[in-house]
NUSEVO-173997 format. One record per residue (C-alpha): residue number from 0; residue in one letter; x, y, z. Coordinates in Angstrom, 1 decimal, m for minus. Layout:
NUSEVO-173997
   n res      u      v      w
 NUM   a      X      Y      Z
...
//
This chain:
NUSEVO-173997
   n res      u      v      w
   0   m   m9.8  m45.8  m50.2
   1   p   m6.0  m46.7  m48.8
   2   k   m4.1  m44.3  m46.4
   3   m   m2.5  m41.5  m47.5
   4   k    1.5  m41.7  m47.4
   5   s    3.8  m39.0  m46.0
   6   k    6.1  m37.7  m48.4
   7   s    9.6  m39.6  m47.3
   8   g   11.6  m36.4  m48.0
   9   a    9.5  m34.3  m46.1
  10   k    9.5  m36.7  m43.1
  11   k   13.4  m36.5  m43.1
  12   r   13.5  m32.6  m43.1
  13   f   10.4  m31.3  m40.8
  14   t    9.2  m32.4  m37.5
  15   l    5.8  m31.1  m35.9
  16   t    6.2  m29.2  m32.5
  17   g    3.6  m30.1  m29.8
  18   t    1.8  m26.9  m30.6
  19   g    1.3  m27.9  m34.3
  20   k    4.0  m25.7  m35.7
  21   v    6.8  m27.0  m38.1
  22   k   10.5  m27.2  m37.3
  23   r   13.1  m26.9  m39.9
  24   k   16.9  m26.8  m40.1
  25   h   18.9  m24.0  m41.7
  26   a   20.2  m24.5  m45.2
  27   y   23.9  m23.4  m45.9
  28   k   25.5  m25.6  m43.5
  29   s   26.8  m28.6  m45.4
  30   h   30.1  m27.6  m47.5
  31   i   32.1  m24.5  m48.2
  32   l   32.1  m23.6  m44.7
  33   t   35.7  m22.0  m44.8
  34   k   34.6  m18.6  m46.1
  35   k   31.6  m18.4  m43.7
  36   t   32.2  m16.8  m40.5
  37   t   32.0  m18.8  m37.1
  38   k   29.0  m16.8  m36.2
  39   q   27.2  m17.4  m39.3
  40   k   28.0  m21.3  m38.8
  41   r   26.7  m21.0  m35.2
  42   n   23.5  m19.2  m36.0
  43   l   22.9  m22.0  m38.8
  44   t   22.9  m24.8  m36.4
  45   y   19.9  m24.1  m34.5
  46   t   16.4  m25.3  m35.9
  47   t   13.7  m22.7  m36.6
  48   t    9.9  m22.6  m37.6
  49   v    8.5  m22.8  m40.9
  50   d    7.1  m19.5  m42.2
  51   h    3.3  m19.0  m41.7
  52   a    2.7  m18.9  m45.5
  53   d    4.4  m22.2  m46.2
  54   e    3.2  m24.1  m43.2
  55   a   m0.1  m25.6  m44.7
  56   r    1.6  m26.9  m47.4
  57   i    4.4  m28.9  m45.6
  58   k    1.7  m30.3  m43.0
  59   r   m0.1  m31.5  m46.1
  60   l    3.1  m33.5  m47.4
  61   l    3.4  m34.8  m43.4
  62   v    0.0  m36.5  m43.4
  63   n   m0.2  m39.4  m41.2
//
């Protein structure tokens, strides 16, 4: 049987940490930024981890 391929969309959006958690970026940071406060834009800059409920699904997309 051939190897499983990772979903290329998921490869671009998520990365695995050393402990096995999934890192992601925040949404709402690409356009229509004039009406958002500086504080809101700054807090959207940083990465966060994927919720525990979604973690298994995303790891399945990132098989390698």
